[in-house]
C-alpha positions in Angstrom: 24.5 6.1 -23.4 27.3 8.3 -21.9 26.0 10.9 -19.2 27.0 14.0 -18.1 25.5 14.4 -14.9 26.0 10.4 -13.7 24.8 10.9 -10.0 21.3 12.2 -11.1 18.4 9.2 -10.0 17.3 9.2 -13.4 20.7 8.3 -14.9 21.5 5.9 -12.0 18.6 3.8 -12.9 19.5 3.8 -16.4 23.1 2.4 -15.3 21.8 -0.4 -13.0 19.3 -1.5 -16.0 22.2 -1.5 -18.1 24.4 -3.4 -15.5 22.1 -6.3 -13.6 18.6 -5.3 -15.2 17.1 -8.7 -14.0 17.8 -7.9 -10.5 15.2 -6.2 -8.6 14.2 -2.3 -7.9 11.7 -2.5 -6.0 10.4 -4.7 -3.9 6.4 -4.3 -3.1 5.0 -6.3 -0.2 2.2 -8.1 -1.9 5.2 -10.2 -3.8 5.5 -8.4 -6.7 8.9 -6.8 -8.5 9.5 -4.0 -10.2 13.1 -4.7 -12.0 15.9 -2.5 -12.8 15.4 -3.2 -16.7 11.1 -2.4 -16.0 11.7 0.2 -14.0 13.9 2.4 -16.9 12.1 1.3 -19.7 8.6 1.8 -18.2 10.0 5.5 -17.3 11.2 5.9 -20.8 7.3 4.6 -22.4 5.2 6.6 -20.2 7.8 9.9 -21.2 6.6 8.8 -24.9 3.2 8.4 -23.9 3.3 11.7 -22.6 4.5 13.1 -25.1 2.5 11.8 -27.5 -0.8 12.7 -25.1 0.7 16.5 -25.4 2.5 17.5 -22.2 5.0 20.1 -21.9 8.2 20.2 -21.4 9.1 22.2 -18.5 5.0 21.8 -17.5 3.9 20.1 -14.4 1.6 16.7 -14.7 -0.3 16.1 -11.9 -0.2 12.5 -10.5 -2.3 10.5 -8.1 -1.2 7.4 -7.2 -0.7 5.6 -4.1 2.8 3.9 -2.9 2.9 2.1 -6.0 5.2 1.1 -9.1 2.9 3.4 -11.1 4.3 6.0 -9.0 7.8 5.4 -9.8 7.0 5.0 -13.2 5.1 8.3 -13.2 7.6 10.3 -11.5 10.7 8.6 -13.5 8.7 9.3 -16.9 7.9 12.8 -16.4 11.8 13.5 -15.9 12.9 11.8 -19.5 10.0 13.8 -21.0 11.3 16.5 -19.3 8.1 17.4 -17.1 7.9 18.2 -14.0 6.7 15.7 -11.8 3.9 16.6 -9.5 2.3 14.6 -7.1 -0.7 15.3 -5.1 -2.0 13.8 -1.7 -4.4 11.2 -2.6 -6.2 12.3 0.5 -6.8 15.6 -0.9 -10.5 16.4 -2.2 -12.8 19.6 -2.4 -11.1 23.2 -2.4 -8.0 22.0 -1.1 -8.0 19.2 -4.5 -8.9 22.1 -6.9 -7.0 24.9 -5.3 -3.4 22.1 -5.5 -4.6 21.0 -9.2 -5.5 24.8 -10.8 -1.7 25.9 -9.4 0.1 23.7 -11.3 -2.2 24.5 -14.6 -1.0 21.3 -15.7 -2.7 19.9 -18.7 -2.5 16.0 -18.0 -3.1 14.6 -14.3 -2.5 10.2 -14.2 -4.1 8.5 -11.4 -5.2 5.6 -9.7 -9.0 4.5 -10.6 -9.5 4.6 -6.7 -8.8 8.4 -7.1 -10.4 10.0 -9.9 -13.8 10.6 -8.0 -12.4 13.7 -6.2 -11.4 14.5 -9.5 -14.9 14.5 -11.3 -16.6 16.2 -8.3 -14.4 19.4 -9.0 -14.5 18.6 -12.9 -16.2 22.2 -13.8 -13.8 24.2 -11.9 -10.3 22.9 -13.4 -9.0 25.6 -15.2 -6.6 24.2 -17.2 -6.6 20.0 -17.1 -7.5 18.8 -20.9 -6.5 15.0 -20.4 -7.5 12.4 -17.3 -5.3 9.2 -17.4 -7.1 6.4 -15.2 -5.1 3.7 -14.3 -7.6 1.0 -13.4 -11.3 1.2 -14.5 -13.8 3.2 -16.6 -16.5 2.6 -14.4 -17.2 5.4 -12.9 -16.4 7.9 -15.4 -19.0 10.4 -15.4 -20.6 11.9 -18.5 -20.2 15.7 -19.8 -16.4 16.2 -18.4 -14.8 19.4 -19.5 -11.6 16.4 -20.4 -10.9 13.9 -22.1 -10.5 10.5 -20.3 -8.4 8.1 -21.2 -7.4 4.8 -20.4 -4.1 3.8 -19.5 -4.3 0.9 -21.9 -4.5 3.7 -24.8 -2.3 6.0 -23.1 0.8 3.3 -23.2 -0.2 1.3 -26.4 2.3 1.4 -28.7 4.4 3.5 -27.3 8.2 3.1 -27.5 11.5 2.9 -25.3 13.4 5.6 -26.6 16.5 6.9 -25.2 16.2 10.1 -24.4 18.4 13.3 -23.5 19.2 13.4 -19.4 17.7 15.9 -17.0 20.6 18.2 -15.3 20.4 19.5 -12.2 18.7 22.5 -12.6 15.8 20.8 -14.2 12.5 20.3 -11.7 12.2 16.6 -10.0 9.3 17.4 -8.6 6.9 19.8 -7.3 6.0 18.6 -3.9 3.1 20.3 -2.1 3.4 21.6 1.7 1.7 23.2 4.6 0.4 26.9 3.9 1.7 29.3 6.6 -0.8 32.2 6.5 -2.4 30.9 2.8 -2.6 28.4 0.5 -0.6 25.4 0.3 2.7 26.3 -2.2 4.4 23.8 -4.3 8.0 23.3 -3.4 10.2 23.3 -6.8 12.6 20.6 -5.8 15.5 20.3 -8.7 17.6 16.8 -9.4 20.2 18.6 -7.8 18.6 19.3 -4.6 17.5 15.8 -4.4 20.9 14.3 -4.6 22.3 16.7 -2.3 19.5 15.5 0.1 20.4 11.6 -0.3 24.4 12.8 -0.2 24.1 14.7 2.8 25.1 12.0 5.3 22.1 11.5 7.0 22.3 7.8 6.8 26.2 7.2 7.7 28.6 6.6 5.2 29.5 3.2 6.6 26.0 2.1 6.6 25.2 2.3 3.3 26.7 -0.4 1.3 24.1 -3.0 1.4 21.5 -1.1 2.2 17.9 -2.2 1.5 15.6 1.1 3.1 11.8 -0.4 4.1 9.5 2.1 2.5 5.8 2.4 3.8 5.6 6.1 2.7 3.9 7.7 -0.5 5.9 8.9 -3.2 4.0 12.5 -2.7 6.4 12.7 0.3 10.2 13.5 -0.4 10.5 10.3 2.5 8.9 8.3 0.1 11.3 8.3 -2.9 14.7 8.2 -0.8 14.8 4.4 -0.6 14.6 4.2 -4.6 17.5 6.3 -4.5 19.5 4.3 -2.0 18.4 1.1 -4.4 20.1 2.6 -7.5 23.0 3.4 -5.7 24.1 0.7 -3.8 21.7 -2.2 -5.5 19.5 -3.0 -2.4 15.6 -3.1 -3.9 14.0 -0.9 -1.4 10.9 -2.2 0.0 7.5 -0.7 -0.2 4.0 -0.8 1.4 1.1 1.4 0.6 0.6 3.1 3.8 2.4 2.7 7.3 0.9 -0.3 9.2 2.1 -0.5 12.4 1.3 -4.3 13.2 2.7 -5.2 9.8 5.9 -3.1 10.0 8.3 -5.6 11.6 6.9 -8.9 9.3 7.6 -6.9 6.6 11.1 -6.0 8.0 11.5 -9.7 8.7 9.6 -11.0 5.4 11.7 -8.5 2.9 15.0 -8.5 4.7 15.2 -4.5 4.6 17.8 -3.3 6.9 17.4 0.4 7.1 14.3 2.9 7.5 13.3 6.5 7.9 10.6 7.0 10.5 8.8 9.7 11.8 8.7 9.9 15.3 5.0 9.9 15.9 5.3 6.9 13.8 8.2 5.2 16.0 6.4 5.8 18.9 3.2 3.8 17.6 5.6 0.6 17.1 6.8 1.1 20.6 3.2 1.9 22.1 2.4 -1.7 20.0 1.9 -5.4 22.6 5.8 -6.4 23.0 6.1 -9.6 20.9 8.6 -12.3 21.9 12.0 -12.0 19.6 11.5 -8.3 18.2 14.7 -8.0 18.7 15.8 -10.4 16.7 15.4 -8.4 13.2 17.5 -7.3 9.7 16.7 -3.9 10.7 20.2 -2.2 12.4 19.7 1.2 11.1 16.6 4.0 12.0 16.8 7.2 11.0 14.1 9.2 13.1 13.4 12.6 13.1 12.1 14.0 15.4 13.9 11.8 17.7 11.9 10.1 20.7 12.6 10.3 24.5 12.1 6.9 25.3 14.8 6.2 21.6 16.9 4.2 24.1 13.6 1.6 24.9 13.3 1.9 21.2 16.7 0.7 20.0 16.6 -2.4 23.0 13.5 -3.5 22.5 14.2 -3.5 18.4 17.6 -4.2 18.2 18.1 -1.3 16.3 20.7 2.0 16.1 19.2 5.7 15.9 20.4 8.4 13.8 19.2 12.0 13.3 18.6 14.6 10.8 16.9 17.9 10.5 15.3 18.5 7.2 12.2 20.1 5.3 10.9 19.9 1.8 12.5 22.4 0.7 16.0 22.0 1.9 18.7 19.2 1.8 19.5 17.7 5.3 21.5 20.8 6.3 21.9 19.3 10.0 23.0 16.0 10.2 24.1 13.2 13.2 26.0 10.3 11.1 28.7 9.7 14.2 26.4 9.8 16.8 23.6 7.4 18.0 20.5 8.9 19.4 19.8 8.2 22.9 17.4 9.3 25.6 19.9 11.7 27.2 21.1 13.6 23.8 17.5 13.1 21.7 16.8 16.6 21.5 19.9 17.9 19.6 19.6 17.3 15.5 23.1 17.3 14.9 25.6 19.5 13.6 25.5 21.6 10.4 27.3 19.7 7.5 29.8 20.2 4.8 28.3 22.5 2.0 25.6 24.0 3.6 25.5 27.2 5.3 22.9 27.7 8.2 22.3 30.7 10.6 20.0 30.9 13.2 19.1 34.6 13.4 16.7 37.5 15.0 13.3 38.9 12.7 16.2 41.3 10.9 18.5 38.2 9.9 21.2 39.3 12.3 23.0 36.4 14.1 22.0 35.6 17.6 24.7 34.4 20.3 24.3 30.3 21.4 21.5 29.4 23.5 19.2 32.3 22.1 16.2 30.9 20.3 15.8 32.5 16.5 14.8 31.3 13.0 16.9 28.6 11.2 17.8 30.5 7.6 20.2 27.9 5.5 22.0 28.6 1.9 24.2 26.5 -0.5 25.9 25.1 -3.5 23.4 26.3 -6.5 21.0 23.6 -7.2 20.8 22.2 -3.9 18.0 23.7 -1.9 14.4 24.7 -3.7 14.2 27.4 -6.4 10.7 28.6 -4.9 7.2 28.1 -4.7 5.7 27.0 -8.1 3.2 30.2 -9.6 4.0 32.0 -6.2 6.6 34.8 -6.5 5.6 36.9 -3.5 6.3 33.5 -1.2 9.4 33.0 -3.1 10.5 36.3 -2.1 9.5 36.4 1.6 11.1 32.8 1.6 14.3 33.8 0.0 15.2 37.0 1.4 18.1 38.4 1.9 19.9 35.0 -0.5 19.2 33.0 2.6 16.2 30.5 2.9 14.0 31.4 5.7 12.7 27.8 7.3 10.4 29.6 9.7 11.4 27.3 12.4 12.8 28.6 15.6 16.1 26.7 16.5 19.1 27.4 19.3 22.6 26.3 19.2 24.9 25.8 22.3 29.0 26.4 22.1 29.5 23.0 20.3 27.7 23.8 17.5 25.0 21.1 18.2 21.7 22.3 17.2 18.2 22.1 19.0 14.8 22.3 17.4 12.7 24.7 19.5 9.3 25.5 17.7 7.7 25.9 14.6 7.2 29.9 13.6 5.4 28.9 11.1 1.4 28.9 11.4 1.4 25.3 11.0 0.3 21.8 12.1 1.6 18.6 11.8 0.1 15.8 12.7 1.5 12.3 12.1 3.8 13.1 9.5 1.3 15.2 7.4 1.7 19.4 7.5 -1.6 21.0 7.4 -2.4 24.6 6.6 -4.5 26.2 9.8 -5.8 28.8 7.2 -7.4 25.8 5.1 -8.8 24.1 7.8 -10.5 27.5 8.7 -11.1 28.3 5.1 -14.0 25.0 5.0 -15.0 25.0 8.6 -16.1 28.5 8.1 -18.3 27.2 5.2 -20.6 25.6 8.0 -23.8 27.5 8.6 -23.4 27.8 12.2 -19.8 29.0 12.4 -19.0 32.9 11.9 -15.2 32.4 12.2 -13.1 29.8 13.8 -9.1 29.1 14.3 -7.6 25.9 14.0 -4.4 25.5 16.2 -2.1 22.5 16.7 -1.9 21.1 20.5 -0.1 18.0 21.7 -0.8 14.9 20.7 -0.1 11.6 22.6 2.3 10.2 20.3 4.1 13.6 19.8 3.7 16.2 17.5 0.0 17.5 17.2 -3.5 17.2 17.0 -6.0 19.3 15.4 -8.0 21.7 17.8 -10.9 24.1 16.4 -11.8 27.1 18.0 -15.0 28.1 16.5 -17.7 31.2 17.1 -21.0 30.4 16.6 -23.2 32.5 14.4 -26.6 34.1 16.9 -29.2 31.8 17.7 -28.0 28.3 16.1 -27.7 25.5 17.5 -24.4 23.8 17.2 -23.5 20.2 17.5 -19.5 19.7 17.0 -20.5 15.8 15.9 -22.0 17.9 13.0 -19.3 19.9 12.1 -17.1 16.6 11.7 -19.6 15.2 9.6 -19.9 18.1 7.2 -16.0 18.6 7.1 -15.8 14.8 6.2 -16.4 14.9 2.6 -14.6 18.4 2.0 -10.7 17.8 3.6 -8.3 14.8 3.9 -8.8 12.9 7.0 -5.7 13.8 8.5 -7.1 17.5 8.9 -9.8 17.0 10.6 -10.2 18.6 14.3 -9.7 16.4 17.1 -11.0 18.9 19.3 -13.6 21.4 19.1 -14.1 24.4 21.3 -16.9 26.9 21.4 -15.6 31.0 22.0 -17.8 33.6 22.1 -15.0 36.2 20.3 -11.4 35.1 19.2 -8.7 37.0 20.3 -7.1 39.3 17.8 -4.2 42.0 18.0 -5.9 45.2 18.1 -3.1 46.6 15.0 -3.9 44.3 12.6 -6.8 42.7 13.9 -4.9 38.9 13.6 -6.6 36.1 15.5 -4.1 35.2 18.3 -3.6 31.7 18.2 -1.0 31.5 20.8 -4.5 32.1 23.3 -6.1 29.2 21.5 -3.1 27.2 22.0 -2.3 28.0 25.3 -6.2 26.9 26.8 -4.9 23.6 25.7 -7.4 21.2 26.1 -10.0 21.9 29.2 -13.2 20.1 30.1 -15.1 22.5 27.9 -13.0 20.7 25.1 -15.2 18.5 23.0 -12.9 15.0 21.8 -14.2 13.8 18.5 -12.5 10.3 20.3 -13.7 10.4 23.1 -17.0 11.5 21.8 -16.8 8.0 19.3 -17.1 10.0 16.2 -15.3 7.9 13.5 -13.6 9.1 10.3 -14.4 6.5 7.8 -11.5 5.7 5.4 
């Protein structure tokens, strides 16, 4: 089959299936292997199954999978059918999960059996779901659900692997949910052209791509977890996946599966550096690490593990507009994200979108070629217009740049929190915390974490004449929000600081208060969040 757009991910998988079908596309650390022939054939079968069970072209299909072969099958199956993969964070539950599923308006959900319990808990609140396909046991399915539950065997029984029309650069690869700022989490509409542009941006040096084998212990509901499969399709070296990042198993996996490249979030890199040193750690196949943000002790990281580090700046909505492919990161230059890459325009601007001079903080805005950036937020036209005003995408991140064209991340203009690679909406935290019977209002902010990035701090104002134990709040939150969003720090305030004109909570004052002797610390108190 000849393709008009051979550089898109699904088409490259099809080409690999034809040319080297028996070779490994993905390797799981449990020892299982997905070949190129199976990766392509399975995606066509999943496409046929979606069509048979009533999926609609151009509309979302919600998926709930760990970092597994099924996660990639569902992504590629949606592509060949013409639906939009909408992967949901498997930690979501309660109102968090309800908002996301309803926002997609998806009629079909595909889920591993481990993650269907929270779906059942909110079944009567899901406004569009008609069918839930469960991969695994159906033993936990309750009676009286408002939608039909289908086994994976029934879903895939008798479907063929007929070839289908290819997707185009403008077709949506995925809806990727990212943090809300002053509202709910938003679904970034990621076209195939954006995904390709991101992977080809040069964030991995071009001279290191041939023979690349990426280790990717990251979920497919984040763009980072999808990248390894792309590079495998282009260059042929199987990507290695693990269900979740493990600092103890990281280098063992790298050694066992001969992985020679990785993308690594800064806090995770710090976790690896904080592990007890072992003999011969530098004697491993890993050579190239793309780290973002770069940790200050990057020199120690490189020496200890025998790697070279590069960096980039990116977010789900854009395509790595700032890269440093020709300069290795050191403890002397780690603050710079790099320079603007070819094919993308960037500016640092003031509140009126006027460009600011060098060494002056402002907001980073971006624009590029058609279909190489996000095309807005699904079912949120107001948020799309706000982000894309004046023809530029507004990142909400504050930057400076120097006279040599190097760009430096300063701070987040948006009111969100980033904890160990997860973007967390302060609005969503506050909404659930405020449901506690002893709390009248709250404000969630980021405070620095030991490993870099953020920990969550919640300032609460109590109802009158109430007894309050912060540990009880944590127990209240455990079944209601993802574990990564549960605050570490709780602080009682008489009143939250607010602006006079709009009565908005002044988060900066809560952040500036930091962590003091009056701040309750969940870790110090020994309160454990179950996995």
